[in-house]
PAGU-385952 format. One line per field, with one value per atom (N, C-alpha, C, O): atom name; x, y, z; residue in one letter. Coordinates in steps of 0.05 Angstrom, whole numbers, padded with zeros to 5 digits. Each point is the difference from the previous one (the first is absolute). Layout:
N
at = [CA ...]
xx = [X ...]
yy = [Y ...]
zz = [Z ...]
aa = [a ...]
//
This chain:
88
at = [N CA C O N CA C O N CA C O N CA C O N CA C O N CA C O N CA C O N CA C O N CA C O N CA C O N CA C O N CA C O N CA C O N CA C O N CA C O N CA C O N CA C O N CA C O N CA C O N CA C O N CA C O N CA C O N CA C O N CA C O N CA C O N CA C O N CA C O N CA C O N CA C O N CA C O N CA C O N CA C O N CA C O N CA C O N CA C O N CA C O N CA C O N CA C O N CA C O N CA C O N CA C O N CA C O N CA C O N CA C O N CA C O N CA C O N CA C O N CA C O N CA C O N CA C O N CA C O N CA C O N CA C O N CA C O N CA C O N CA C O N CA C O N CA C O N CA C O N CA C O N CA C O N CA C O N CA C O N CA C O N CA C O N CA C O N CA C O N CA C O N CA C O N CA C O N CA C O N CA C O N CA C O N CA C O N CA C O N CA C O N CA C O N CA C O N CA C O N CA C O N CA C O N CA C O N CA C O N CA C O N CA C O N CA C O N CA C O N CA C O]
xx = [00012 -00015 00027 00022 -00029 00013 -00006 -00022 00047 -00005 -00012 00012 -00031 00006 00010 -00001 00016 00019 -00014 -00024 00038 -00006 00013 00019 -00025 00003 -00003 -00018 00045 00005 00002 00022 -00035 00001 00029 00003 00016 00025 00009 00020 -00013 00017 00016 00005 00004 00023 00027 00016 -00017 00027 00005 00020 -00036 -00005 00010 00011 -00021 -00014 00031 -00001 00026 00024 00015 00017 -00025 00010 -00022 00009 -00036 -00003 -00002 00005 -00009 00001 00033 00009 00003 00030 00004 00020 -00037 -00010 -00015 00007 -00026 -00017 00017 -00003 00018 00015 00013 -00007 00032 00015 -00010 00015 -00033 -00011 -00008 -00011 00009 -00018 00023 00003 00020 00017 00011 00005 -00003 00013 -00014 00011 -00042 -00012 -00020 -00021 00039 -00012 -00026 -00004 -00006 -00024 00007 00021 -00040 00001 -00013 -00022 00025 -00022 00013 00022 -00054 00012 -00010 -00024 00037 -00007 00005 00018 -00028 -00003 -00013 -00017 00033 -00016 -00020 00004 -00024 -00019 -00009 -00001 -00006 -00011 -00001 -00017 00041 00022 -00014 00009 -00026 -00008 -00009 -00010 00010 -00007 00029 00015 -00012 00016 -00020 -00022 00034 -00021 00014 00023 -00029 00006 -00008 -00024 00037 -00020 00026 00024 -00048 00010 00006 00008 -00008 -00010 -00020 00006 -00032 -00028 00007 -00012 00031 00002 00022 00008 00002 00016 -00019 -00006 -00011 -00012 -00026 -00012 00001 -00018 00012 -00014 00036 00019 00011 -00003 00018 00003 -00025 -00001 -00025 -00016 -00018 -00008 00007 -00003 00008 -00012 00045 00023 -00009 -00022 00032 -00010 -00021 00003 -00034 -00016 -00014 -00019 00029 -00026 00011 00018 -00052 00002 00007 -00002 00012 00014 00035 00011 00004 00008 00036 00018 -00014 00004 00001 00014 -00028 -00004 00029 00004 00008 00026 00019 00012 -00015 00015 00024 -00010 00041 00014 00021 00010 -00009 00022 -00030 -00002 -00006 -00019 -00004 -00016 00019 00004 00026 00000 00028 00028 00001 00006 -00020 00006 -00023 00002 -00021 -00025 00025 00007 00004 00017 00019 00009 -00005 00018 -00012 00008 -00045 -00007 -00012 -00023 00032 -00027 00013 -00010 00028 00010 -00002 00004 -00013 -00015 -00034 -00015 00010 -00038 -00001 -00015 00044 -00021 00010 -00014 00034 00001 -00016 00004 -00023 -00023 00002 -00018 00053 -00009 -00015 -00006 -00004 -00027 00020 -00006 00030 00020 00000 00011]
yy = [-00022 00021 00022 -00003 00023 00024 00019 00008 00001 00027 00027 00002 00019 00028 00016 00010 -00006 00033 00019 00006 -00002 00031 00017 -00008 00031 00029 00022 00004 00010 00025 00024 00005 00013 00029 00010 00003 00002 00021 00010 -00009 00042 00015 -00013 -00024 00051 -00008 -00003 -00018 00043 -00007 -00016 -00011 -00003 -00038 -00026 -00021 00031 -00027 -00028 -00024 00040 -00017 -00006 -00018 00037 -00009 -00017 -00016 00010 -00024 -00024 -00018 00010 -00027 -00007 -00023 00040 -00005 -00009 -00014 00019 -00006 -00031 -00019 00021 -00024 -00026 -00022 00028 -00019 -00008 -00020 00040 -00016 -00009 -00012 00013 -00017 -00018 -00013 00002 -00027 -00018 -00023 00046 -00018 -00018 -00024 00042 -00007 -00021 -00019 00024 -00029 -00018 -00010 00012 -00015 -00009 -00018 00035 00006 00010 00008 -00011 00008 00019 -00004 00025 00017 00019 00005 -00001 00011 00036 00003 00017 00032 00012 -00010 00024 00021 00025 00005 00010 00026 00011 -00002 00014 -00007 00030 00014 -00001 00020 00021 00014 -00017 00026 00005 00020 -00034 00000 -00016 00006 -00037 -00025 00000 00012 -00039 -00027 -00012 00004 -00024 -00035 -00013 00009 -00034 -00025 -00017 00000 -00031 -00020 -00030 -00004 -00006 -00023 00001 -00023 00035 -00015 00028 00020 -00040 00016 00015 00021 -00033 00006 00019 00005 00005 00026 00012 00017 -00016 00025 00002 00021 -00046 00019 00015 00015 -00020 00015 00033 00021 -00027 00033 00013 00025 -00044 00009 00030 00023 -00039 00006 00028 00021 -00029 00024 00017 00011 -00009 00024 00015 00023 -00042 00019 00019 00013 -00012 00017 00025 00004 00011 00023 00029 00019 -00022 00019 00007 00022 -00056 -00006 00015 00000 00008 00022 00032 00013 00001 00016 00020 00024 -00043 00007 00005 00020 -00038 00013 -00026 -00021 00018 -00018 -00007 -00021 00047 -00013 -00022 -00023 00030 -00020 -00016 -00015 00005 -00029 -00008 -00020 00035 00003 -00025 -00024 00050 -00020 -00031 -00024 00042 -00043 -00019 -00014 00012 -00017 -00020 -00022 00047 -00023 -00004 -00017 00019 -00031 -00012 -00009 00005 -00020 -00024 -00015 00003 -00021 -00015 -00024 00039 -00010 -00011 -00018 00036 00012 -00034 -00017 00015 -00024 -00020 -00021 00018 -00018 -00019 -00021 00047 -00002 00014 00004 00018 00007 00018 00013 -00006 00019 00025 00022 -00035 00031 00024 00019]
zz = [-00003 00005 -00003 00011 -00026 -00003 00018 00006 00006 00021 -00017 -00021 00025 -00004 00008 00022 -00044 00010 00022 00000 00013 00011 -00012 -00014 00014 -00008 00025 00017 -00021 00021 -00005 -00009 00011 -00007 00012 00024 -00041 00003 00002 -00010 00025 -00007 -00025 -00005 -00012 -00022 00019 -00001 00018 00013 00008 -00010 00034 00014 -00013 00008 -00039 -00007 -00008 00003 -00014 00007 00022 00002 00020 00030 00008 00017 -00021 00000 -00015 00016 -00032 -00018 00013 -00001 00008 00000 00028 00005 00014 00025 00002 00014 -00031 -00007 -00006 00012 -00028 -00018 00027 00012 -00003 00024 00017 00015 -00009 00028 -00013 00018 -00036 -00018 00000 00009 -00027 00002 00026 -00001 00024 00028 00012 00012 -00016 -00002 -00011 00006 -00028 -00015 -00021 -00017 00024 -00020 -00033 -00011 00005 -00033 -00001 00008 -00015 -00002 -00038 -00011 00002 -00021 00001 -00002 00003 00007 -00033 -00013 00006 -00022 00009 00017 -00034 00000 -00026 -00024 00036 -00026 -00003 00021 -00047 00001 00020 00010 -00009 00014 00032 00011 00003 00018 00012 00021 -00030 00019 -00005 -00015 00039 00002 00002 00010 -00025 -00007 00017 -00001 00023 00011 -00002 00007 -00020 -00008 00019 00004 00000 00001 00028 00004 00014 00022 00026 00012 -00015 00005 00034 00006 00013 00024 00004 00023 -00045 -00002 -00010 00016 -00038 -00006 00016 -00001 00020 00016 00026 00013 -00006 00019 -00011 00012 -00042 -00005 -00009 00001 -00010 -00012 00028 -00005 00030 00022 00002 00003 -00006 00020 -00024 00002 -00018 -00017 -00014 -00009 00006 -00019 00017 -00007 00033 00020 -00026 -00016 00027 -00022 00003 -00015 00042 00015 -00004 -00003 00003 00006 -00012 00017 -00041 -00020 00003 -00016 00037 00002 00024 00002 00011 00009 -00033 -00006 -00005 -00021 00000 00009 -00019 -00010 00030 00007 00003 00030 00009 -00007 00014 00030 -00018 00011 -00039 -00021 00009 00015 -00024 00005 00029 00004 00013 00039 -00002 00006 -00018 -00005 -00006 00019 -00038 -00013 00013 -00006 00037 00019 00006 00016 -00010 00020 -00020 00004 -00023 -00021 00003 -00016 00031 -00002 00018 -00002 00031 00019 -00011 00008 -00028 -00005 -00008 00008 -00034 -00010 00016 -00003 00020 00016 00028 00011 -00010 00020 00015 00016 -00016 00033 00005 -00020 00042 00012 00018 00010 -00014 00018 -00014 00009]
aa = [m m m m a a a a n n n n s s s s p p p p c c c c r r r r l l l l r r r r v v v v p p p p p p p p a a a a g g g g r r r r d d d d q q q q l l l l c c c c d d d d q q q q i i i i e e e e t t t t w w w w a a a a k k k k a a a a n n n n r r r r r r r r t t t t v v v v d d d d v v v v m m m m i i i i q q q q d d d d d d d d l l l l w w w w v v v v t t t t i i i i d d d d n n n n d d d d p p p p d d d d l l l l c c c c a a a a e e e e l l l l g g g g a a a a y y y y f f f f t t t t c c c c p p p p a a a a y y y y w w w w e e e e d d d d g g g g f f f f e e e e k k k k f f f f r r r r k k k k d d d d l l l l g g g g a a a a l l l l d d d d g g g g v v v v l l l l r r r r g g g g d d d d e e e e s s s s]
//
């Protein structure tokens, strides 16, 4: 059964960093994830429904990007903990 990819709206300034972070995490955790940038606004993640669910909840809050790229950069530092399921 094929998994549907998830699409995350990511500002241009953060897309490459987000993709790199996800790919690095996936390799470190021996997960297979396809990460693609599409349509200048979207990052699509395929092959890992659990990761899609985690990132979808984390990055798609309507007000998430109001604080701009600095908040995004700061949150990238905490992304590994989110992906691992840490609540701290």
